[in-house]
LUMGUMI-573777 format. One record per residue: z, x, y of N, C-alpha, C in turn; residue in one letter. Coordinates in steps of 0.05 Angstrom, whole numbers, padded with zeros to 5 digits, always signed. Example, Ala and Ser with C-alpha at 12.3 -4.5 7.8 and 13.67 -1.06 7.14 Angstrom:
<recs>
+00156+00264-00114+00156+00246-00090+00156+00264-00066A+00142+00257-00045+00143+00273-00021+00157+00258+00001S
</recs>
This chain:
<recs>
+03778+00060+01068+03786+00050+01042+03807+00068+01029M+03829+00057+01018+03851+00072+01008+03849+00077+00978L+03831+00064+00964+03828+00067+00935+03800+00062+00928F+03792+00070+00904+03765+00066+00895+03766+00053+00867K+03747+00036+00862+03745+00023+00836+03716+00025+00826R+03713+00026+00800+03686+00027+00789+03671+00001+00793G+03646+00003+00788+03628-00021+00792+03635-00042+00771I+03640-00034+00746+03645-00053+00725+03669-00044+00709S+03691-00060+00712+03716-00053+00699+03724-00075+00680L+03730-00067+00655+03738-00086+00635+03767-00092+00637A+03775-00118+00634+03803-00125+00634+03815-00117+00608K+03841-00115+00608+03856-00110+00583+03860-00081+00576G+03856-00063+00594+03860-00034+00588+03889-00027+00591S+03900-00014+00571+03929-00008+00569+03932+00022+00568I+03954+00033+00581+03960+00061+00578+03989+00065+00572F+03995+00088+00561+04023+00097+00557+04024+00126+00567F+04043+00132+00584+04050+00159+00591+04075+00166+00575L+04074+00188+00561+04097+00197+00546+04109+00223+00557T+04134+00227+00552+04147+00253+00557+04172+00254+00540N+04189+00274+00545+04214+00277+00529+04238+00270+00546H+04235+00250+00563+04258+00240+00579+04255+00248+00608G+04261+00230+00626+04259+00235+00655+04282+00252+00665N+04306+00245+00657+04331+00260+00664+04333+00265+00694A+04325+00246+00710+04328+00249+00739+04309+00269+00752G+04289+00277+00737+04270+00297+00748+04253+00283+00769D+04252+00295+00793+04238+00283+00816+04209+00277+00810L+04195+00295+00795+04166+00290+00790+04163+00267+00771I+04180+00264+00751+04178+00242+00732+04184+00215+00746F+04202+00216+00767+04206+00192+00783+04182+00186+00800D+04168+00207+00809+04146+00204+00828+04120+00193+00815W+04115+00201+00790+04089+00194+00778+04085+00164+00777I+04103+00147+00766+04099+00118+00766+04098+00107+00795P+04112+00119+00813+04113+00110+00841+04085+00112+00853K+04071+00134+00848+04044+00137+00860+04023+00121+00845I+04027+00117+00819+04008+00101+00805+04008+00072+00815L+04032+00063+00823+04035+00036+00833+04023+00032+00860K+04015+00053+00873+04002+00051+00899+03974+00038+00896L+03963+00040+00873+03936+00029+00868+03939-00001+00862H+03924-00018+00876+03927-00047+00872+03917-00057+00845P+03902-00040+00830+03892-00048+00804+03908-00036+00781E+03931-00024+00787+03948-00012+00766+03975-00025+00765I+03983-00034+00742+04010-00045+00737+04026-00025+00720F+04050-00019+00730+04067+00001+00716+04093-00013+00707V+04099-00010+00682+04124-00022+00671+04143+00001+00666Y+04168-00003+00674+04189+00018+00671+04214+00005+00658L+04230+00022+00645+04257+00014+00638+04263+00009+00609G+04243+00010+00591+04250+00004+00563+04270+00024+00552E+04269+00049+00561+04288+00069+00551+04315+00066+00563S+04318+00050+00584+04343+00046+00598+04358+00021+00587V+04343+00002+00578+04354-00024+00570+04378-00021+00550R+04374-00003+00531+04394-00001+00510+04420+00011+00520S+04420+00024+00543+04445+00034+00555+04463+00012+00563K+04452-00012+00568+04467-00034+00578+04467-00059+00560Y+04444-00066+00549+04442-00090+00533+04449-00087+00504F+04448-00062+00494+04455-00056+00466+04439-00072+00446R+04414-00077+00452+04397-00093+00434+04388-00076+00410E+04389-00050+00413+04381-00031+00392+04394-00004+00398R+04390+00015+00381+04402+00041+00386+04388+00055+00409S+04400+00076+00419+04389+00091+00442+04362+00103+00435R+04358+00111+00410+04333+00124+00401+04311+00104+00396K+04317+00080+00388+04297+00061+00380+04281+00049+00404E+04256+00042+00399+04239+00029+00418+04227+00005+00405R+04217-00015+00420+04203-00037+00408+04178-00026+00393P+04170-00040+00372+04146-00031+00357+04122-00028+00376P+04108-00006+00374+04086+00000+00393+04065-00022+00393I+04057-00032+00370+04036-00052+00369+04044-00077+00384D+04069-00086+00381+04078-00110+00395+04082-00104+00424L+04090-00080+00431+04093-00073+00459+04066-00073+00474F+04046-00064+00460+04019-00065+00471+04011-00094+00477K+04016-00112+00458+04010-00140+00462+04026-00152+00485E+04051-00143+00488+04068-00152+00510+04056-00144+00536F+04046-00119+00539+04034-00110+00564+04008-00125+00569L+03993-00131+00548+03968-00146+00552+03974-00174+00563M+03994-00187+00552+04002-00213+00561+04013-00213+00589D+04029-00192+00595+04043-00190+00620+04024-00185+00644L+04004-00168+00640+03990-00159+00664+03960-00155+00661A+03949-00154+00637+03921-00146+00633+03901-00166+00644A+03909-00190+00648+03890-00210+00660+03889-00207+00690D+03907-00192+00702+03909-00190+00731+03902-00162+00741V+03909-00142+00725+03905-00114+00733+03884-00101+00715Y+03869-00082+00726+03849-00068+00711+03862-00048+00692Q+03886-00039+00699+03900-00019+00682+03929-00025+00682L+03941-00029+00659+03969-00036+00656+03982-00017+00636S+04006-00008+00642+04018+00011+00623+04047+00016+00627G+04058+00031+00609+04086+00039+00609+04088+00069+00615D+04108+00076+00631+04114+00104+00636+04140+00113+00623C+04138+00131+00604+04159+00147+00594+04180+00133+00577F+04174+00110+00567+04192+00098+00547+04189+00109+00519S+04165+00120+00514+04158+00129+00487+04153+00159+00486Y+04155+00170+00462+04149+00198+00456+04123+00199+00441R+04111+00222+00439+04085+00225+00425+04087+00216+00396T+04110+00222+00383+04112+00215+00355+04112+00185+00349Y+04117+00169+00369+04115+00140+00365+04087+00131+00360H+04067+00148+00366+04039+00141+00362+04027+00153+00337F+04044+00166+00321+04034+00177+00296+04028+00154+00276D+04008+00158+00260+04001+00140+00238+03994+00112+00247N+03985+00108+00271+03975+00082+00280+03946+00080+00272L+03936+00055+00266+03908+00052+00259+03890+00059+00283P+03866+00068+00277+03848+00076+00299+03842+00052+00317K+03842+00028+00306+03836+00004+00322+03856+00000+00345T+03881+00011+00342+03901+00009+00363+03891+00021+00389F+03876+00043+00386+03867+00058+00410+03841+00047+00422F+03831+00025+00411+03807+00013+00423+03811+00004+00452N+03835-00003+00458+03840-00012+00486+03865+00002+00497S+03872+00025+00485+03896+00040+00494+03890+00069+00497V+03900+00081+00519+03899+00109+00523+03928+00120+00526K+03932+00144+00514+03959+00156+00515+03956+00185+00526V+03973+00192+00545+03974+00219+00556+04003+00228+00557V+04007+00252+00548+04034+00264+00549+04037+00282+00574N+04059+00278+00588+04064+00294+00612+04084+00316+00605I+04076+00341+00608+04093+00364+00601+04107+00376+00626T+04126+00393+00621+04142+00405+00643+04149+00433+00635R+04152+00450+00656+04162+00477+00651+04187+00476+00634D+04189+00490+00612+04212+00487+00594+04239+00493+00607P+04240+00513+00624+04265+00520+00637+04274+00497+00656Y+04254+00486+00671+04260+00464+00689+04268+00439+00674V+04254+00433+00652+04261+00410+00636+04289+00413+00625W+04297+00436+00616+04324+00440+00605+04345+00437+00626L+04339+00447+00650+04358+00444+00673+04364+00415+00679E+04342+00399+00679+04346+00370+00684+04360+00356+00661H+04353+00364+00637+04366+00352+00613+04396+00356+00614Y+04405+00380+00620+04434+00386+00621+04447+00371+00644V+04434+00373+00668+04446+00361+00692+04449+00331+00688S+04430+00318+00675+04431+00289+00671+04454+00281+00654W+04460+00297+00634+04483+00291+00616+04509+00298+00630R+04510+00318+00646+04534+00324+00662+04540+00302+00681K+04519+00287+00690+04524+00265+00709+04527+00238+00694S+04533+00239+00668+04537+00215+00652+04512+00198+00649N+04488+00211+00650+04463+00197+00647+04460+00174+00667L+04470+00178+00691+04466+00160+00713+04483+00134+00710N+04501+00134+00691+04518+00110+00687+04545+00113+00701M+04559+00091+00706+04586+00094+00718+04604+00110+00700P+04622+00126+00712+04639+00143+00696+04657+00127+00677R+04661+00102+00683+04677+00085+00665+04662+00077+00640S+04636+00082+00639+04620+00074+00616+04609+00099+00602N+04620+00106+00580+04611+00131+00566+04593+00125+00542S+04582+00101+00541+04566+00094+00518+04543+00114+00512F+04528+00120+00532+04504+00137+00528+04513+00166+00522S+04533+00176+00536+04542+00203+00531+04554+00206+00504L+04568+00185+00495+04579+00185+00468+04557+00187+00447D+04535+00172+00453+04512+00174+00435+04500+00202+00434H+04497+00214+00458+04486+00241+00459+04504+00261+00443E+04529+00258+00445+04548+00275+00430+04544+00270+00400W+04540+00245+00392+04538+00238+00364+04513+00249+00351S+04492+00253+00366+04466+00263+00354+04463+00293+00358V+04482+00306+00372+04480+00335+00376+04485+00349+00349T+04470+00371+00344+04471+00385+00319+04495+00405+00318K+04519+00395+00318+04543+00411+00320+04545+00432+00298H+04540+00423+00273+04542+00441+00250+04522+00464+00252D+04498+00457+00260+04476+00477+00262+04484+00498+00284Y+04493+00488+00306+04499+00507+00328+04523+00525+00320F+04542+00513+00306+04565+00529+00297+04556+00551+00277S+04537+00544+00260+04527+00564+00240+04513+00587+00253S+04504+00584+00278+04490+00605+00292+04509+00624+00306L+04535+00618+00305+04554+00635+00318+04554+00635+00348G+04546+00612+00359+04544+00609+00388+04572+00603+00400L+04574+00604+00426+04599+00598+00439+04608+00570+00432R+04634+00568+00425+04645+00542+00417+04650+00525+00441K+04653+00499+00437+04656+00480+00459+04673+00456+00450Y+04683+00442+00470+04696+00416+00467+04677+00394+00476L+04683+00370+00470+04666+00348+00477+04662+00346+00508K+04684+00352+00522+04682+00350+00551+04666+00373+00564E+04659+00393+00549+04643+00415+00559+04613+00408+00555E+04605+00388+00570+04577+00378+00567+04557+00399+00573V+04562+00416+00592+04543+00436+00600+04536+00455+00577N+04554+00458+00558+04548+00477+00536+04533+00463+00513I+04545+00441+00503+04531+00429+00479+04505+00416+00487W+04502+00406+00511+04476+00394+00519+04455+00416+00523S+04464+00440+00531+04445+00463+00534+04434+00470+00506F+04452+00471+00486+04443+00477+00459+04424+00455+00448Y+04432+00430+00452+04415+00408+00442+04389+00407+00457Q+04388+00413+00482+04363+00414+00497+04345+00435+00487G+04355+00459+00480+04339+00480+00469+04327+00471+00442L+04342+00457+00426+04332+00447+00400+04309+00427+00405D+04312+00410+00425+04290+00391+00431+04266+00406+00441I+04269+00426+00457+04247+00443+00466+04232+00454+00442L+04246+00463+00422+04233+00473+00397+04216+00452+00384S+04226+00427+00384+04212+00405+00371+04188+00396+00388R+04186+00403+00413+04164+00395+00429+04138+00407+00420M+04138+00427+00403+04114+00438+00392+04097+00416+00379K+04110+00396+00367+04096+00375+00354+04080+00358+00374S+04090+00356+00399+04075+00342+00420+04048+00355+00424D+04049+00381+00427+04024+00396+00433+04006+00397+00409F+04017+00395+00385+04001+00395+00361+03988+00368+00355D+03996+00348+00369+03984+00321+00365+03957+00319+00378S+03943+00297+00373+03916+00293+00384+03918+00282+00413D+03942+00276+00422+03946+00265+00448+03941+00286+00470I+03927+00278+00491+03921+00296+00513+03946+00301+00530E+03947+00325+00542+03970+00333+00558+03963+00339+00587H+03981+00333+00604+03979+00339+00633+04005+00353+00642F+04002+00375+00657+04026+00388+00668+04035+00373+00692K+04060+00365+00692+04072+00351+00715+04069+00367+00740A+04072+00393+00738+04071+00410+00762+04044+00409+00776E+04023+00406+00760+03996+00405+00771+03992+00380+00788D+04004+00358+00779+04000+00332+00793+04010+00333+00822L+04030+00348+00827+04041+00348+00855+04027+00369+00872V+04010+00385+00860+03997+00407+00875+03970+00398+00888K+03956+00379+00875+03930+00373+00885+03922+00345+00876D+03910+00330+00895+03901+00303+00890+03881+00301+00867M+03866+00322+00863+03845+00321+00842+03858+00318+00814K+03882+00328+00810+03895+00325+00784+03905+00297+00780F+03913+00283+00801+03921+00255+00799+03897+00238+00790V+03874+00243+00803+03850+00228+00795+03840+00235+00767N+03844+00260+00759+03837+00267+00732+03855+00253+00712K+03880+00249+00719+03898+00234+00702+03889+00205+00700L+03881+00193+00722+03871+00166+00721+03846+00163+00703L+03829+00183+00704+03805+00183+00687+03813+00182+00658E+03835+00196+00651+03844+00197+00623+03858+00171+00615K+03870+00157+00634+03886+00133+00627+03869+00108+00624L+03846+00107+00637+03830+00083+00637+03804+00086+00622G+03793+00064+00613+03767+00065+00599+03744+00064+00619F+03751+00055+00643+03731+00054+00665+03743+00070+00689Q+03727+00075+00708+03735+00093+00730+03752+00079+00751K+03776+00090+00754+03793+00083+00777+03801+00109+00790L+03803+00109+00817+03811+00133+00830+03824+00127+00857S+03839+00146+00868+03850+00144+00894+03832+00159+00914F+03831+00149+00938+03816+00163+00959+03835+00185+00970D+03822+00206+00979+03838+00229+00989+03857+00222+01012V+03850+00200+01026+03868+00191+01048+03895+00182+01038S+03898+00177+01012+03923+00168+01001+03943+00192+00996Q+03932+00216+00996+03949+00239+00988+03974+00242+01006W+03972+00240+01032+03996+00243+01049+04017+00222+01041P+04009+00198+01035+04028+00177+01027+04041+00184+01001L+04025+00195+00982+04036+00203+00957+04057+00225+00960M+04052+00244+00978+04071+00266+00982+04096+00255+00995L+04094+00234+01012+04118+00222+01023+04135+00210+01001Q+04123+00201+00980+04138+00189+00958+04152+00210+00941C+04147+00235+00947+04159+00257+00932+04187+00265+00942L+04197+00251+00963+04223+00258+00974+04245+00250+00954K+04267+00266+00952+04289+00260+00934+04302+00233+00940P+04310+00219+00919+04323+00193+00923+04349+00191+00907S+04354+00211+00890+04379+00212+00875+04397+00234+00886R+04423+00232+00880+04442+00252+00888+04435+00279+00876K+04435+00299+00892+04430+00327+00884+04401+00331+00873N+04383+00312+00878+04356+00315+00867+04339+00332+00886Q+04323+00350+00874+04305+00366+00889+04280+00373+00872C+04259+00382+00886+04234+00388+00872+04236+00417+00861L+04233+00419+00835+04232+00446+00823+04206+00448+00808I+04190+00469+00816+04164+00472+00803+04164+00495+00783L+04180+00515+00786+04181+00538+00768+04209+00543+00759E+04212+00555+00735+04238+00559+00723+04249+00587+00725G+04235+00605+00739+04244+00633+00740+04272+00635+00752K+04277+00621+00774+04303+00623+00787+04325+00611+00770E+04319+00590+00756+04338+00578+00738+04346+00597+00716I+04326+00610+00704+04330+00629+00682+04347+00653+00692H+04342+00661+00717+04356+00685+00727+04386+00680+00731S+04394+00654+00732+04423+00648+00737+04438+00641+00711K+04424+00643+00688+04438+00638+00663+04460+00658+00658W+04480+00649+00643+04502+00667+00634+04495+00678+00606K+04511+00697+00598+04504+00710+00572+04503+00691+00549Q+04522+00672+00548+04522+00653+00525+04496+00636+00524W+04484+00632+00548+04459+00617+00549+04435+00633+00539Q+04435+00659+00546+04414+00676+00536+04415+00678+00506F+04440+00681+00495+04443+00683+00466+04434+00657+00452E+04440+00634+00464+04432+00609+00452+04401+00606+00453A+04390+00615+00475+04360+00614+00478+04347+00630+00456Y+04357+00654+00451+04345+00671+00431+04348+00660+00402E+04369+00646+00397+04375+00636+00370+04364+00608+00364K+04361+00592+00385+04353+00564+00380+04323+00559+00385I+04312+00569+00407+04284+00564+00413+04266+00581+00396L+04253+00569+00377+04237+00583+00358+04213+00597+00371K+04205+00619+00359+04183+00635+00370+04157+00620+00371Q+04151+00604+00350+04126+00589+00351+04125+00568+00373D+04149+00557+00379+04150+00538+00402+04146+00553+00428S+04158+00577+00431+04153+00593+00455+04124+00599+00458R+04111+00606+00436+04082+00612+00437+04066+00588+00446N+04075+00564+00438+04061+00540+00445+04062+00535+00475T+04086+00539+00487+04089+00536+00516+04072+00557+00531F+04071+00581+00521+04055+00602+00533+04025+00595+00532L+04017+00585+00509+03989+00577+00505+03980+00556+00525K+03999+00539+00533+03992+00516+00551+03999+00523+00580H+04002+00548+00586+04003+00557+00614+04030+00559+00626G+04052+00558+00610+04078+00561+00621+04088+00589+00617Y+04100+00601+00638+04109+00628+00637+04137+00630+00627E+04142+00644+00605+04169+00648+00595+04177+00677+00599L+04203+00680+00604+04213+00707+00610+04228+00718+00586I
</recs>
């Protein structure tokens, strides 16, 4: 048997996995891929990508959460035991929702080593966010929301728009500072790095996503690891950020000290991430 299901599973169970952007990270690509290996799990992807092409809303906006839940229920809940969306939403999208919303919904936030997350964030923008070079729509948006005045006030290295590696590094550090609010929320967190280390963490994640028990059999683990192979240009598996940090230039160390707030650093440390 390649998977396990509980004796009594209720239809209509919905989940959301949140993060602060995939940015071509191999583990974030891998997680929905392995979830889809289970015949009772439906995974929806792409809401965060639609606006890059269809322009139905701004890059930051998402469909209203309550309506999106109903959409998933209609789309798949009659057929699958567990249906959900991976990484279209952030934890703050679930603030101030009525308690009844969570009667049939589970939300789990997937975290990442901050140095590794920042490396992917910058690299994704340097690659034009996976869009053709002739289409600068998304990169123009990223430039427009970057805190240029704030970074200038800190006396950091100056930059031009085409120096994406600099201004996206600053903006990424600012987002890392704001991630403290993710950890301060009531939403449960899972470290992405743990999921690729041991099958037991994958099944623990499934326990948190469903109202009834679903799990993978240990015989599925080799297939899951096969799914971990890189599929994008220059993509590789990075589990720790020490080597990334060691290659920073002086202007990056200065930005790190001035932008990433101490309470945010303490939050990452508290949740098991090693900062240098």
